N, C-alpha and C positions, 0 to 999 in steps of 0.2 A: 596543082603541083602533085606529082606522084610521090609515093612513099619512098622510092629510091632517091628522088631529088631531095626530099626532106631529110633523109639520112645523110646525104652528102653535105647539106647545109649544116646539119647538127654536128657533123664531124668538124667542119670548118670553125663553127662557133666554139666547140670544145677546145680546139687548138688555140684559138684566139683568147679564150678566157683562162686557160690553164695557168699562165704566168701570174695572173692576178690572184687566183685561188691559192696557188702555192706560196706566194709571197705575203698574202694577206693584205695586200695593198688595194685601196679603192681605185676606181676608175670611172671615167665618164666616157661612154662609147656612143657613137651614132650607129644605129642599126637600120638596115634596109628593110623593106617590106617582107622579103623572103625570110630574113632572120627573125623578125617579129612574129611572122606566121608560124615558124617552126617552134619558137619558144612558147607561144600561146598554146599550140596543140599539144606540146609536150607536157606543159603544166596541167592542161585539162585532163589529159590521160593519166597523169600521176595522181591528181586529186580525186578523180573518179574511181580509180582502182583502190585508193586508200579510204574512200567513203563507203565502199561496199563491205558488208560484214565478212569477217574472215572465218576460217575454218575452226578457230578456237572459241567461237560463240557457243554458249551452252545450248545443247539440243533440247527440244521439247520433251517432256516426260513420255508422251505417247511414242515418240521415235525411239527413245531409250528402251522402253518396254518391248517394242516390236523387235529391236535388235537382240534383246535377251531371249526372246522366244525363238528366234532363228538359230542362235548358237547352241 
């Protein structure tokens, strides 16, 4: 499945799920393999991005010292 196809399936899923999210109602849905594939890859991408250290991590003292020397 290409990225473009995945985006289209994701848009369709978003539209299908929006009423349940807005209303706060639960739902039981049957999903096809394409939908499951898109959901899986979306969650993997989301979790992997959030597992990586962010820019607000404290810098090592050697890096801070070298930045002071440059400025």
